[in-house]
Jmol script that loads the backbone (N, CA, C; Angstrom):
load data "model"
ATOM      1  N   MET A   1      92.038  78.540  98.767  1.00  0.00           N
ATOM      2  CA  MET A   1      92.896  79.540  99.371  1.00  0.00           C
ATOM      3  C   MET A   1      92.028  80.422 100.265  1.00  0.00           C
ATOM      4  N   GLN A   2      92.525  80.741 101.457  1.00  0.00           N
ATOM      5  CA  GLN A   2      91.781  81.580 102.373  1.00  0.00           C
ATOM      6  C   GLN A   2      91.602  82.978 101.799  1.00  0.00           C
ATOM      7  N   LEU A   3      90.456  83.576 102.112  1.00  0.00           N
ATOM      8  CA  LEU A   3      90.178  84.926 101.630  1.00  0.00           C
ATOM      9  C   LEU A   3      91.265  85.896 102.047  1.00  0.00           C
ATOM     10  N   SER A   4      91.763  85.760 103.284  1.00  0.00           N
ATOM     11  CA  SER A   4      92.788  86.700 103.749  1.00  0.00           C
ATOM     12  C   SER A   4      94.061  86.586 102.915  1.00  0.00           C
ATOM     13  N   LYS A   5      94.451  85.370 102.511  1.00  0.00           N
ATOM     14  CA  LYS A   5      95.636  85.204 101.680  1.00  0.00           C
ATOM     15  C   LYS A   5      95.402  85.792 100.297  1.00  0.00           C
ATOM     16  N   ILE A   6      94.196  85.613  99.769  1.00  0.00           N
ATOM     17  CA  ILE A   6      93.873  86.174  98.462  1.00  0.00           C
ATOM     18  C   ILE A   6      93.916  87.696  98.524  1.00  0.00           C
ATOM     19  N   ILE A   7      93.383  88.259  99.592  1.00  0.00           N
ATOM     20  CA  ILE A   7      93.364  89.712  99.745  1.00  0.00           C
ATOM     21  C   ILE A   7      94.787  90.249  99.824  1.00  0.00           C
ATOM     22  N   LEU A   8      95.620  89.607 100.638  1.00  0.00           N
ATOM     23  CA  LEU A   8      97.004  90.067 100.751  1.00  0.00           C
ATOM     24  C   LEU A   8      97.755  89.910  99.434  1.00  0.00           C
ATOM     25  N   ALA A   9      97.532  88.807  98.774  1.00  0.00           N
ATOM     26  CA  ALA A   9      98.182  88.578  97.490  1.00  0.00           C
ATOM     27  C   ALA A   9      97.728  89.610  96.470  1.00  0.00           C
ATOM     28  N   ALA A  10      96.457  89.894  96.459  1.00  0.00           N
ATOM     29  CA  ALA A  10      95.920  90.864  95.517  1.00  0.00           C
ATOM     30  C   ALA A  10      96.468  92.257  95.792  1.00  0.00           C
ATOM     31  N   ALA A  11      96.601  92.610  97.058  1.00  0.00           N
ATOM     32  CA  ALA A  11      97.146  93.921  97.386  1.00  0.00           C
ATOM     33  C   ALA A  11      98.594  94.030  96.915  1.00  0.00           C
ATOM     34  N   ALA A  12      99.340  92.992  97.087  1.00  0.00           N
ATOM     35  CA  ALA A  12     100.726  93.001  96.625  1.00  0.00           C
ATOM     36  C   ALA A  12     100.811  93.073  95.109  1.00  0.00           C
ATOM     37  N   LEU A  13      99.843  92.500  94.450  1.00  0.00           N
ATOM     38  CA  LEU A  13      99.833  92.493  92.994  1.00  0.00           C
ATOM     39  C   LEU A  13      99.807  93.893  92.407  1.00  0.00           C
ATOM     40  N   ALA A  14      99.240  94.827  93.111  1.00  0.00           N
ATOM     41  CA  ALA A  14      99.147  96.188  92.593  1.00  0.00           C
ATOM     42  C   ALA A  14     100.513  96.757  92.250  1.00  0.00           C
ATOM     43  N   GLY A  15     101.545  96.319  92.942  1.00  0.00           N
ATOM     44  CA  GLY A  15     102.883  96.838  92.685  1.00  0.00           C
ATOM     45  C   GLY A  15     103.623  96.177  91.549  1.00  0.00           C
ATOM     46  N   VAL A  16     103.088  95.100  90.991  1.00  0.00           N
ATOM     47  CA  VAL A  16     103.844  94.375  89.974  1.00  0.00           C
ATOM     48  C   VAL A  16     103.082  94.119  88.690  1.00  0.00           C
ATOM     49  N   LEU A  17     101.957  94.713  88.496  1.00  0.00           N
ATOM     50  CA  LEU A  17     101.148  94.448  87.318  1.00  0.00           C
ATOM     51  C   LEU A  17     101.689  95.057  86.030  1.00  0.00           C
ATOM     52  N   ALA A  18     102.607  95.978  86.135  1.00  0.00           N
ATOM     53  CA  ALA A  18     103.074  96.691  84.947  1.00  0.00           C
ATOM     54  C   ALA A  18     103.818  95.766  83.993  1.00  0.00           C
ATOM     55  N   THR A  19     103.409  95.782  82.738  1.00  0.00           N
ATOM     56  CA  THR A  19     104.148  95.053  81.715  1.00  0.00           C
ATOM     57  C   THR A  19     104.830  96.013  80.756  1.00  0.00           C
ATOM     58  N   THR A  20     104.461  97.268  80.828  1.00  0.00           N
ATOM     59  CA  THR A  20     105.136  98.319  80.070  1.00  0.00           C
ATOM     60  C   THR A  20     105.227  99.546  80.955  1.00  0.00           C
ATOM     61  N   ALA A  21     106.106 100.460  80.592  1.00  0.00           N
ATOM     62  CA  ALA A  21     106.233 101.679  81.390  1.00  0.00           C
ATOM     63  C   ALA A  21     104.924 102.449  81.406  1.00  0.00           C
ATOM     64  N   ALA A  22     104.228 102.496  80.277  1.00  0.00           N
ATOM     65  CA  ALA A  22     102.958 103.219  80.216  1.00  0.00           C
ATOM     66  C   ALA A  22     101.937 102.594  81.149  1.00  0.00           C
ATOM     67  N   ARG A  23     101.862 101.286  81.149  1.00  0.00           N
ATOM     68  CA  ARG A  23     100.894 100.626  82.029  1.00  0.00           C
ATOM     69  C   ARG A  23     101.279 100.824  83.484  1.00  0.00           C
ATOM     70  N   ALA A  24     102.576 100.830  83.775  1.00  0.00           N
ATOM     71  CA  ALA A  24     103.023 101.021  85.151  1.00  0.00           C
ATOM     72  C   ALA A  24     102.537 102.350  85.700  1.00  0.00           C
ATOM     73  N   GLU A  25     102.484 103.361  84.859  1.00  0.00           N
ATOM     74  CA  GLU A  25     102.038 104.664  85.319  1.00  0.00           C
ATOM     75  C   GLU A  25     100.544 104.684  85.616  1.00  0.00           C
ATOM     76  N   GLU A  26      99.790 103.711  85.115  1.00  0.00           N
ATOM     77  CA  GLU A  26      98.354 103.654  85.351  1.00  0.00           C
ATOM     78  C   GLU A  26      97.990 102.969  86.663  1.00  0.00           C
ATOM     79  N   ILE A  27      98.925 102.231  87.246  1.00  0.00           N
ATOM     80  CA  ILE A  27      98.626 101.485  88.462  1.00  0.00           C
ATOM     81  C   ILE A  27      98.327 102.458  89.586  1.00  0.00           C
ATOM     82  N   ARG A  28      97.257 102.175  90.279  1.00  0.00           N
ATOM     83  CA  ARG A  28      96.875 103.045  91.371  1.00  0.00           C
ATOM     84  C   ARG A  28      97.356 102.477  92.689  1.00  0.00           C
ATOM     85  N   ASP A  29      97.490 103.328  93.659  1.00  0.00           N
ATOM     86  CA  ASP A  29      97.865 102.887  94.996  1.00  0.00           C
ATOM     87  C   ASP A  29      96.673 102.214  95.649  1.00  0.00           C
ATOM     88  N   VAL A  30      96.945 101.287  96.526  1.00  0.00           N
ATOM     89  CA  VAL A  30      95.884 100.668  97.309  1.00  0.00           C
ATOM     90  C   VAL A  30      95.695 101.550  98.536  1.00  0.00           C
ATOM     91  N   GLU A  31      94.533 102.141  98.628  1.00  0.00           N
ATOM     92  CA  GLU A  31      94.252 103.063  99.717  1.00  0.00           C
ATOM     93  C   GLU A  31      93.786 102.308 100.952  1.00  0.00           C
ATOM     94  N   GLU A  32      93.744 103.006 102.069  1.00  0.00           N
ATOM     95  CA  GLU A  32      93.300 102.403 103.317  1.00  0.00           C
ATOM     96  C   GLU A  32      91.916 101.767 103.149  1.00  0.00           C
ATOM     97  N   ARG A  33      91.752 100.608 103.733  1.00  0.00           N
ATOM     98  CA  ARG A  33      90.509  99.829 103.725  1.00  0.00           C
ATOM     99  C   ARG A  33      90.069  99.409 102.326  1.00  0.00           C
ATOM    100  N   HIS A  34      90.998  99.421 101.374  1.00  0.00           N
ATOM    101  CA  HIS A  34      90.753  98.893 100.038  1.00  0.00           C
ATOM    102  C   HIS A  34      91.594  97.636  99.869  1.00  0.00           C
ATOM    103  N   ALA A  35      91.148  96.774  99.027  1.00  0.00           N
ATOM    104  CA  ALA A  35      91.884  95.542  98.758  1.00  0.00           C
ATOM    105  C   ALA A  35      91.813  95.231  97.277  1.00  0.00           C
ATOM    106  N   MET A  36      92.788  94.509  96.820  1.00  0.00           N
ATOM    107  CA  MET A  36      92.793  93.995  95.467  1.00  0.00           C
ATOM    108  C   MET A  36      92.486  92.507  95.600  1.00  0.00           C
ATOM    109  N   TYR A  37      91.421  92.073  94.985  1.00  0.00           N
ATOM    110  CA  TYR A  37      90.994  90.683  95.086  1.00  0.00           C
ATOM    111  C   TYR A  37      91.189  89.999  93.739  1.00  0.00           C
ATOM    112  N   LEU A  38      91.939  88.907  93.728  1.00  0.00           N
ATOM    113  CA  LEU A  38      92.129  88.104  92.527  1.00  0.00           C
ATOM    114  C   LEU A  38      91.157  86.948  92.580  1.00  0.00           C
ATOM    115  N   ASP A  39      90.264  86.867  91.608  1.00  0.00           N
ATOM    116  CA  ASP A  39      89.340  85.741  91.611  1.00  0.00           C
ATOM    117  C   ASP A  39      90.001  84.520  90.977  1.00  0.00           C
ATOM    118  N   THR A  40      89.292  83.429  90.905  1.00  0.00           N
ATOM    119  CA  THR A  40      89.878  82.176  90.424  1.00  0.00           C
ATOM    120  C   THR A  40      90.273  82.216  88.952  1.00  0.00           C
ATOM    121  N   THR A  41      89.759  83.183  88.203  1.00  0.00           N
ATOM    122  CA  THR A  41      90.136  83.304  86.788  1.00  0.00           C
ATOM    123  C   THR A  41      91.321  84.244  86.584  1.00  0.00           C
ATOM    124  N   GLY A  42      91.763  84.886  87.653  1.00  0.00           N
ATOM    125  CA  GLY A  42      92.865  85.831  87.560  1.00  0.00           C
ATOM    126  C   GLY A  42      92.421  87.268  87.392  1.00  0.00           C
ATOM    127  N   LYS A  43      91.114  87.498  87.344  1.00  0.00           N
ATOM    128  CA  LYS A  43      90.612  88.864  87.216  1.00  0.00           C
ATOM    129  C   LYS A  43      90.765  89.579  88.559  1.00  0.00           C
ATOM    130  N   MET A  44      91.230  90.820  88.490  1.00  0.00           N
ATOM    131  CA  MET A  44      91.433  91.595  89.697  1.00  0.00           C
ATOM    132  C   MET A  44      90.244  92.523  89.941  1.00  0.00           C
ATOM    133  N   HIS A  45      89.812  92.566  91.183  1.00  0.00           N
ATOM    134  CA  HIS A  45      88.710  93.433  91.600  1.00  0.00           C
ATOM    135  C   HIS A  45      89.210  94.333  92.723  1.00  0.00           C
ATOM    136  N   VAL A  46      88.883  95.614  92.663  1.00  0.00           N
ATOM    137  CA  VAL A  46      89.183  96.526  93.753  1.00  0.00           C
ATOM    138  C   VAL A  46      87.945  96.572  94.632  1.00  0.00           C
ATOM    139  N   ILE A  47      88.131  96.277  95.910  1.00  0.00           N
ATOM    140  CA  ILE A  47      86.998  96.278  96.832  1.00  0.00           C
ATOM    141  C   ILE A  47      87.323  97.160  98.033  1.00  0.00           C
ATOM    142  N   THR A  48      86.288  97.719  98.635  1.00  0.00           N
ATOM    143  CA  THR A  48      86.432  98.557  99.818  1.00  0.00           C
ATOM    144  C   THR A  48      85.849  97.815 101.004  1.00  0.00           C
ATOM    145  N   PHE A  49      86.621  97.667 102.055  1.00  0.00           N
ATOM    146  CA  PHE A  49      86.147  96.956 103.240  1.00  0.00           C
ATOM    147  C   PHE A  49      85.341  97.880 104.141  1.00  0.00           C
ATOM    148  N   ASN A  50      84.262  97.347 104.672  1.00  0.00           N
ATOM    149  CA  ASN A  50      83.530  98.020 105.738  1.00  0.00           C
ATOM    150  C   ASN A  50      84.169  97.595 107.064  1.00  0.00           C
ATOM    151  N   ASP A  51      83.550  97.927 108.172  1.00  0.00           N
ATOM    152  CA  ASP A  51      84.127  97.592 109.476  1.00  0.00           C
ATOM    153  C   ASP A  51      84.288  96.084 109.670  1.00  0.00           C
ATOM    154  N   THR A  52      83.315  95.311 109.195  1.00  0.00           N
ATOM    155  CA  THR A  52      83.396  93.851 109.321  1.00  0.00           C
ATOM    156  C   THR A  52      84.563  93.302 108.501  1.00  0.00           C
ATOM    157  N   GLY A  53      84.696  93.764 107.262  1.00  0.00           N
ATOM    158  CA  GLY A  53      85.798  93.323 106.413  1.00  0.00           C
ATOM    159  C   GLY A  53      87.142  93.713 106.992  1.00  0.00           C
ATOM    160  N   HIS A  54      87.227  94.925 107.532  1.00  0.00           N
ATOM    161  CA  HIS A  54      88.459  95.381 108.164  1.00  0.00           C
ATOM    162  C   HIS A  54      88.815  94.478 109.341  1.00  0.00           C
ATOM    163  N   ALA A  55      87.838  94.161 110.167  1.00  0.00           N
ATOM    164  CA  ALA A  55      88.082  93.300 111.333  1.00  0.00           C
ATOM    165  C   ALA A  55      88.563  91.915 110.905  1.00  0.00           C
ATOM    166  N   MET A  56      87.979  91.380 109.840  1.00  0.00           N
ATOM    167  CA  MET A  56      88.392  90.061 109.347  1.00  0.00           C
ATOM    168  C   MET A  56      89.820  90.110 108.803  1.00  0.00           C
ATOM    169  N   ALA A  57      90.155  91.164 108.080  1.00  0.00           N
ATOM    170  CA  ALA A  57      91.506  91.298 107.541  1.00  0.00           C
ATOM    171  C   ALA A  57      92.527  91.406 108.661  1.00  0.00           C
ATOM    172  N   MET A  58      92.201  92.155 109.700  1.00  0.00           N
ATOM    173  CA  MET A  58      93.115  92.311 110.823  1.00  0.00           C
ATOM    174  C   MET A  58      93.243  91.019 111.630  1.00  0.00           C
ATOM    175  N   LYS A  59      92.167  90.254 111.702  1.00  0.00           N
ATOM    176  CA  LYS A  59      92.180  89.009 112.477  1.00  0.00           C
ATOM    177  C   LYS A  59      92.900  87.885 111.731  1.00  0.00           C
ATOM    178  N   TYR A  60      92.640  87.761 110.425  1.00  0.00           N
ATOM    179  CA  TYR A  60      93.148  86.613 109.678  1.00  0.00           C
ATOM    180  C   TYR A  60      94.292  86.930 108.712  1.00  0.00           C
ATOM    181  N   GLY A  61      94.513  88.194 108.435  1.00  0.00           N
ATOM    182  CA  GLY A  61      95.580  88.567 107.510  1.00  0.00           C
ATOM    183  C   GLY A  61      96.917  88.669 108.218  1.00  0.00           C
ATOM    184  N   ARG A  62      97.960  88.793 107.443  1.00  0.00           N
ATOM    185  CA  ARG A  62      99.283  89.028 108.004  1.00  0.00           C
ATOM    186  C   ARG A  62      99.960  90.105 107.172  1.00  0.00           C
ATOM    187  N   ALA A  63     100.745  90.911 107.830  1.00  0.00           N
ATOM    188  CA  ALA A  63     101.455  91.988 107.140  1.00  0.00           C
ATOM    189  C   ALA A  63     102.584  91.408 106.303  1.00  0.00           C
ATOM    190  N   LEU A  64     102.820  92.017 105.170  1.00  0.00           N
ATOM    191  CA  LEU A  64     103.933  91.634 104.308  1.00  0.00           C
ATOM    192  C   LEU A  64     105.086  92.595 104.545  1.00  0.00           C
ATOM    193  N   ASP A  65     106.289  92.073 104.603  1.00  0.00           N
ATOM    194  CA  ASP A  65     107.456  92.916 104.798  1.00  0.00           C
ATOM    195  C   ASP A  65     107.879  93.563 103.487  1.00  0.00           C
ATOM    196  N   LYS A  66     107.970  94.876 103.469  1.00  0.00           N
ATOM    197  CA  LYS A  66     108.531  95.655 102.361  1.00  0.00           C
ATOM    198  C   LYS A  66     108.043  95.218 100.986  1.00  0.00           C
ATOM    199  N   GLY A  67     106.778  94.938 100.873  1.00  0.00           N
ATOM    200  CA  GLY A  67     106.220  94.595  99.572  1.00  0.00           C
ATOM    201  C   GLY A  67     106.335  93.120  99.238  1.00  0.00           C
ATOM    202  N   ALA A  68     105.716  92.754  98.163  1.00  0.00           N
ATOM    203  CA  ALA A  68     105.712  91.363  97.727  1.00  0.00           C
ATOM    204  C   ALA A  68     105.378  91.329  96.243  1.00  0.00           C
ATOM    205  N   ILE A  69     105.667  90.214  95.629  1.00  0.00           N
ATOM    206  CA  ILE A  69     105.355  90.006  94.224  1.00  0.00           C
ATOM    207  C   ILE A  69     104.376  88.851  94.127  1.00  0.00           C
ATOM    208  N   ILE A  70     103.365  89.007  93.299  1.00  0.00           N
ATOM    209  CA  ILE A  70     102.433  87.926  93.010  1.00  0.00           C
ATOM    210  C   ILE A  70     102.703  87.494  91.577  1.00  0.00           C
ATOM    211  N   TYR A  71     102.887  86.214  91.388  1.00  0.00           N
ATOM    212  CA  TYR A  71     103.198  85.670  90.072  1.00  0.00           C
ATOM    213  C   TYR A  71     102.183  84.587  89.749  1.00  0.00           C
ATOM    214  N   ARG A  72     101.686  84.579  88.523  1.00  0.00           N
ATOM    215  CA  ARG A  72     100.716  83.573  88.111  1.00  0.00           C
ATOM    216  C   ARG A  72     101.348  82.647  87.084  1.00  0.00           C
ATOM    217  N   ASN A  73     101.165  81.356  87.302  1.00  0.00           N
ATOM    218  CA  ASN A  73     101.664  80.350  86.373  1.00  0.00           C
ATOM    219  C   ASN A  73     100.814  79.091  86.537  1.00  0.00           C
ATOM    220  N   GLY A  74     100.359  78.541  85.437  1.00  0.00           N
ATOM    221  CA  GLY A  74      99.586  77.312  85.488  1.00  0.00           C
ATOM    222  C   GLY A  74      98.286  77.440  86.265  1.00  0.00           C
ATOM    223  N   GLY A  75      97.700  78.636  86.244  1.00  0.00           N
ATOM    224  CA  GLY A  75      96.439  78.847  86.954  1.00  0.00           C
ATOM    225  C   GLY A  75      96.588  79.012  88.459  1.00  0.00           C
ATOM    226  N   LYS A  76      97.812  79.051  88.953  1.00  0.00           N
ATOM    227  CA  LYS A  76      98.062  79.239  90.386  1.00  0.00           C
ATOM    228  C   LYS A  76      98.772  80.564  90.601  1.00  0.00           C
ATOM    229  N   PHE A  77      98.599  81.126  91.786  1.00  0.00           N
ATOM    230  CA  PHE A  77      99.269  82.360  92.175  1.00  0.00           C
ATOM    231  C   PHE A  77     100.366  82.036  93.177  1.00  0.00           C
ATOM    232  N   TYR A  78     101.513  82.678  93.005  1.00  0.00           N
ATOM    233  CA  TYR A  78     102.651  82.474  93.886  1.00  0.00           C
ATOM    234  C   TYR A  78     103.027  83.802  94.531  1.00  0.00           C
ATOM    235  N   LEU A  79     103.267  83.788  95.835  1.00  0.00           N
ATOM    236  CA  LEU A  79     103.680  84.968  96.575  1.00  0.00           C
ATOM    237  C   LEU A  79     105.194  84.912  96.737  1.00  0.00           C
ATOM    238  N   ILE A  80     105.871  85.973  96.279  1.00  0.00           N
ATOM    239  CA  ILE A  80     107.321  86.057  96.390  1.00  0.00           C
ATOM    240  C   ILE A  80     107.642  87.235  97.297  1.00  0.00           C
ATOM    241  N   GLU A  81     108.267  86.962  98.420  1.00  0.00           N
ATOM    242  CA  GLU A  81     108.655  88.009  99.351  1.00  0.00           C
ATOM    243  C   GLU A  81     110.173  88.167  99.332  1.00  0.00           C
ATOM    244  N   ASP A  82     110.620  89.395  99.512  1.00  0.00           N
ATOM    245  CA  ASP A  82     112.055  89.670  99.537  1.00  0.00           C
ATOM    246  C   ASP A  82     112.677  88.942 100.724  1.00  0.00           C
ATOM    247  N   ARG A  83     113.838  88.348 100.501  1.00  0.00           N
ATOM    248  CA  ARG A  83     114.539  87.642 101.570  1.00  0.00           C
ATOM    249  C   ARG A  83     116.019  87.548 101.235  1.00  0.00           C
ATOM    250  N   LYS A  84     116.808  87.292 102.261  1.00  0.00           N
ATOM    251  CA  LYS A  84     118.243  87.149 102.048  1.00  0.00           C
ATOM    252  C   LYS A  84     118.507  85.780 101.434  1.00  0.00           C
ATOM    253  N   MET A  85     119.283  85.778 100.348  1.00  0.00           N
ATOM    254  CA  MET A  85     119.637  84.551  99.648  1.00  0.00           C
ATOM    255  C   MET A  85     120.930  83.978 100.230  1.00  0.00           C
ATOM    256  N   THR A  86     121.278  82.766  99.825  1.00  0.00           N
ATOM    257  CA  THR A  86     122.478  82.119 100.354  1.00  0.00           C
ATOM    258  C   THR A  86     123.757  82.881 100.031  1.00  0.00           C
ATOM    259  N   ASN A  87     123.731  83.688  98.966  1.00  0.00           N
ATOM    260  CA  ASN A  87     124.913  84.484  98.612  1.00  0.00           C
ATOM    261  C   ASN A  87     124.993  85.791  99.405  1.00  0.00           C
ATOM    262  N   GLY A  88     124.056  86.008 100.326  1.00  0.00           N
ATOM    263  CA  GLY A  88     124.044  87.208 101.155  1.00  0.00           C
ATOM    264  C   GLY A  88     123.283  88.372 100.559  1.00  0.00           C
ATOM    265  N   GLN A  89     122.925  88.298  99.275  1.00  0.00           N
ATOM    266  CA  GLN A  89     122.172  89.362  98.611  1.00  0.00           C
ATOM    267  C   GLN A  89     120.680  89.193  98.896  1.00  0.00           C
ATOM    268  N   MET A  90     119.969  90.292  98.839  1.00  0.00           N
ATOM    269  CA  MET A  90     118.516  90.227  98.964  1.00  0.00           C
ATOM    270  C   MET A  90     117.927  89.797  97.622  1.00  0.00           C
ATOM    271  N   LEU A  91     116.885  89.000  97.657  1.00  0.00           N
ATOM    272  CA  LEU A  91     116.261  88.464  96.452  1.00  0.00           C
ATOM    273  C   LEU A  91     115.888  89.562  95.468  1.00  0.00           C
ATOM    274  N   TYR A  92     115.239  90.632  95.954  1.00  0.00           N
ATOM    275  CA  TYR A  92     114.784  91.693  95.063  1.00  0.00           C
ATOM    276  C   TYR A  92     115.930  92.487  94.434  1.00  0.00           C
ATOM    277  N   SER A  93     117.149  92.377  94.964  1.00  0.00           N
ATOM    278  CA  SER A  93     118.258  93.148  94.398  1.00  0.00           C
ATOM    279  C   SER A  93     118.566  92.711  92.969  1.00  0.00           C
ATOM    280  N   SER A  94     118.139  91.503  92.593  1.00  0.00           N
ATOM    281  CA  SER A  94     118.368  91.023  91.224  1.00  0.00           C
ATOM    282  C   SER A  94     117.110  91.133  90.365  1.00  0.00           C
ATOM    283  N   MET A  95     116.084  91.795  90.861  1.00  0.00           N
ATOM    284  CA  MET A  95     114.794  91.844  90.180  1.00  0.00           C
ATOM    285  C   MET A  95     114.876  92.443  88.779  1.00  0.00           C
ATOM    286  N   SER A  96     115.761  93.393  88.554  1.00  0.00           N
ATOM    287  CA  SER A  96     115.829  94.015  87.230  1.00  0.00           C
ATOM    288  C   SER A  96     116.221  93.013  86.148  1.00  0.00           C
ATOM    289  N   SER A  97     116.846  91.902  86.509  1.00  0.00           N
ATOM    290  CA  SER A  97     117.218  90.894  85.515  1.00  0.00           C
ATOM    291  C   SER A  97     116.094  89.889  85.251  1.00  0.00           C
ATOM    292  N   TRP A  98     114.980  89.996  85.942  1.00  0.00           N
ATOM    293  CA  TRP A  98     113.880  89.039  85.810  1.00  0.00           C
ATOM    294  C   TRP A  98     112.948  89.359  84.652  1.00  0.00           C
ATOM    295  N   THR A  99     113.038  90.542  84.082  1.00  0.00           N
ATOM    296  CA  THR A  99     112.068  90.983  83.088  1.00  0.00           C
ATOM    297  C   THR A  99     112.727  91.918  82.085  1.00  0.00           C
ATOM    298  N   ASN A 100     112.099  92.060  80.939  1.00  0.00           N
ATOM    299  CA  ASN A 100     112.540  93.044  79.955  1.00  0.00           C
ATOM    300  C   ASN A 100     111.821  94.366  80.147  1.00  0.00           C
ATOM    301  N   ASP A 101     110.816  94.388  81.026  1.00  0.00           N
ATOM    302  CA  ASP A 101     110.026  95.590  81.272  1.00  0.00           C
ATOM    303  C   ASP A 101     110.785  96.530  82.196  1.00  0.00           C
ATOM    304  N   ARG A 102     110.496  97.803  82.038  1.00  0.00           N
ATOM    305  CA  ARG A 102     111.073  98.814  82.922  1.00  0.00           C
ATOM    306  C   ARG A 102     110.348  98.740  84.263  1.00  0.00           C
ATOM    307  N   LEU A 103     111.088  98.451  85.311  1.00  0.00           N
ATOM    308  CA  LEU A 103     110.472  98.324  86.623  1.00  0.00           C
ATOM    309  C   LEU A 103     110.384  99.673  87.315  1.00  0.00           C
ATOM    310  N   LEU A 104     109.230  99.943  87.861  1.00  0.00           N
ATOM    311  CA  LEU A 104     109.032 101.198  88.591  1.00  0.00           C
ATOM    312  C   LEU A 104     108.756 100.898  90.059  1.00  0.00           C
ATOM    313  N   LEU A 105     109.227  99.779  90.540  1.00  0.00           N
ATOM    314  CA  LEU A 105     108.980  99.387  91.930  1.00  0.00           C
ATOM    315  C   LEU A 105     109.908 100.139  92.852  1.00  0.00           C
ATOM    316  N   GLY A 106     109.405 100.493  93.988  1.00  0.00           N
ATOM    317  CA  GLY A 106     110.215 101.179  94.993  1.00  0.00           C
ATOM    318  C   GLY A 106     110.764 100.215  96.010  1.00  0.00           C
ATOM    319  N   HIS A 107     111.437  99.168  95.555  1.00  0.00           N
ATOM    320  CA  HIS A 107     111.985  98.194  96.501  1.00  0.00           C
ATOM    321  C   HIS A 107     113.334  98.671  97.036  1.00  0.00           C
ATOM    322  N   ASN A 108     113.705  98.113  98.186  1.00  0.00           N
ATOM    323  CA  ASN A 108     114.994  98.447  98.819  1.00  0.00           C
ATOM    324  C   ASN A 108     115.890  97.236  98.780  1.00  0.00           C
TER     325      ASN A 108
END
end "model"
wireframe off; spacefill off
backbone 0.3
color backbone group
């Protein structure tokens, strides 16, 4: 997987890591020039980009629309982006039924 995809996926992961309400309150915002990096074992690292890293992210990365979800299954990471479904509803509008955890996401 390209580093830029991993960086974008890791940044999106910051919004969905909560498995309990208490843990959700511990999640920090990803600040400017910071990234969340998921290594091959699933461990998350917070890294700060210098000018070179910033330039690479801008050159090879792509912006995500209105947030994203990163899901891990079978040792692979999946990127889930909000989109209009065939029934006309947005995918994230049904997100509360996907988990038993209290969601604190600011999705629209």
